[in-house]
C-alpha positions in Angstrom: 107.4 -213.1 22.8 107.7 -209.8 25.3 106.4 -206.0 24.6 108.0 -203.9 27.1 109.9 -201.7 26.5 114.2 -201.3 25.7 116.5 -199.6 27.9 120.1 -199.3 27.6 120.8 -201.6 24.4 123.1 -200.9 21.6 123.1 -203.1 18.4 126.3 -203.2 16.8 127.0 -204.6 13.0 130.6 -205.9 12.6 132.1 -206.8 9.4 136.2 -208.4 9.0 137.0 -209.2 5.6 140.7 -210.6 4.0 141.6 -207.0 2.1 137.9 -205.4 1.2 137.9 -201.2 1.6 135.7 -201.0 4.7 134.2 -197.4 2.3 132.4 -200.3 0.0 131.3 -201.5 3.5 129.5 -198.6 4.4 128.1 -198.3 1.2 126.6 -201.9 0.6 125.3 -201.2 4.0 123.9 -198.4 3.8 125.2 -197.1 7.1 128.5 -194.9 8.1 131.4 -197.1 10.5 132.2 -196.0 13.1 135.7 -197.7 13.9 137.0 -199.0 10.4 139.9 -199.9 9.3 141.5 -201.9 5.8 144.2 -205.2 6.0 146.9 -203.1 5.1 147.0 -200.3 7.1 149.7 -199.0 9.5 148.6 -199.9 13.5 149.2 -197.7 16.1 150.7 -198.5 18.8 149.5 -197.0 22.7 152.3 -196.1 23.7 154.6 -192.7 21.7 152.0 -193.5 18.8 154.5 -195.7 17.6 153.9 -198.0 14.7 153.5 -201.4 16.1 152.6 -203.2 12.8 149.9 -203.5 10.3 146.3 -205.1 10.7 146.1 -208.5 9.2 142.4 -208.2 8.4 139.9 -205.4 7.2 137.0 -204.3 10.2 134.5 -202.5 10.0 132.3 -201.5 13.1 128.5 -198.9 12.9 126.0 -198.9 15.5 123.2 -200.4 14.2 119.6 -197.8 14.9 116.6 -197.1 13.4 118.1 -194.3 12.5 121.8 -195.3 11.1 120.0 -196.1 7.4 120.7 -193.1 5.0 118.0 -193.9 2.9 114.8 -194.9 4.3 113.1 -197.7 4.0 112.4 -199.7 1.1 108.5 -200.7 0.3 105.4 -200.5 1.7 105.9 -204.5 1.6 109.6 -204.6 3.6 107.4 -202.2 6.6 104.4 -203.6 6.6 106.3 -206.8 7.0 107.7 -205.4 10.3 104.6 -204.0 11.4 103.0 -207.3 10.4 105.1 -208.8 12.9 103.7 -208.4 16.1 100.5 -209.5 16.6 97.4 -207.7 17.7 98.5 -204.4 15.9 96.2 -202.9 13.1 98.0 -202.3 10.1 96.8 -199.2 8.2 96.7 -198.7 4.5 98.9 -196.3 3.8 102.8 -196.1 3.2 102.9 -193.6 6.3 100.1 -195.0 8.8 102.8 -198.5 8.5 106.5 -195.8 8.8 105.1 -195.3 11.6 103.7 -198.5 12.8 107.2 -199.4 12.0 108.6 -197.0 14.1 107.4 -197.4 16.8 107.9 -201.2 16.8 111.0 -200.5 16.7 111.4 -198.7 20.0 109.1 -201.0 22.3 111.8 -204.5 22.5 115.2 -205.7 21.8 113.2 -208.4 19.6 111.4 -205.7 16.8 114.5 -203.7 16.9 117.4 -206.7 16.0 114.2 -208.0 13.6 114.2 -204.9 11.8 117.6 -204.9 11.4 118.0 -208.0 9.9 115.4 -207.5 7.1 116.6 -204.6 6.3 120.3 -206.6 5.8 118.2 -210.2 4.4 118.1 -206.1 1.5 122.1 -206.5 0.9 121.8 -210.5 1.2 123.7 -211.3 -2.0 126.3 -208.8 -0.4 126.8 -211.0 2.8 127.1 -213.9 0.8 130.2 -212.4 -1.0 132.0 -211.1 2.2 131.3 -214.6 3.9 132.7 -216.2 0.3 135.6 -214.1 0.3 136.6 -215.3 3.8 135.0 -213.1 6.1 132.3 -212.6 8.8 129.6 -210.7 9.8 128.5 -210.7 13.6 125.5 -208.5 14.6 126.6 -207.2 19.3 123.9 -207.1 21.1 125.0 -205.0 24.2 122.1 -205.0 27.4 122.3 -203.5 30.8 121.4 -206.2 33.0 118.0 -204.7 34.1 116.8 -203.6 30.6 114.9 -206.3 29.0 114.0 -209.6 31.9 113.2 -211.4 29.3 114.4 -212.0 25.5 113.3 -214.1 23.1 115.3 -215.1 19.2 111.7 -216.7 17.6 112.2 -219.1 15.4 111.9 -216.6 12.3 114.9 -214.5 13.8 117.3 -218.1 14.0 116.2 -218.9 10.9 116.9 -214.9 9.4 120.6 -215.2 11.1 121.2 -218.2 8.9 120.4 -217.3 5.9 122.3 -214.7 6.4 125.2 -216.4 7.5 125.2 -213.5 11.0 126.4 -214.6 14.1 124.3 -212.9 16.6 126.9 -212.1 20.0 125.3 -211.1 23.3 127.4 -209.2 26.2 125.6 -208.2 28.9 126.5 -205.5 31.3 125.9 -203.4 34.4 124.6 -200.6 34.3 125.9 -198.0 36.0 124.2 -195.0 36.9 125.4 -191.9 33.9 126.7 -194.7 31.3 125.1 -194.5 27.9 124.6 -197.5 25.2 127.5 -196.6 22.9 129.8 -197.1 26.8 128.7 -200.6 26.6 130.2 -202.3 23.5 132.9 -199.8 23.7 
């Protein structure tokens, strides 16, 4: 598994559903969206602000970072899983040391950031199952600048967690331009 530092990377969570209120998604996930609308809301046309029908489904999109989650990490066991994901790291016994180790690992590699996000979403498994059972879908969008990671491995444990949670993983590789921010990668 690559341990190089991540460059311009953007991880976003996208949920589409036939009718759910986006506020309910925000509450259940614990993250505020960058963009959302509810099924039945009026669409506005880009030309002269005219109405162009109604949205046929609810849509919710939020960039995901370690700082995105409104509440702190759930418990020391969760932090231990994150920190213990990488062999050779000394796991300190205190919760604060585990938090620091997990924060450090999340910022070190694409894989660590993705694993952290999946572990957080795993605590919301029942909600994600509900979304899917009602005809919705959940995707993680991983935007990477071409030069941000030379190697990327999706370990079996992460693949299993994606399957368990019913989450699709979509990759978008962009040529990073001088001065381009990571938020522009998935715009």
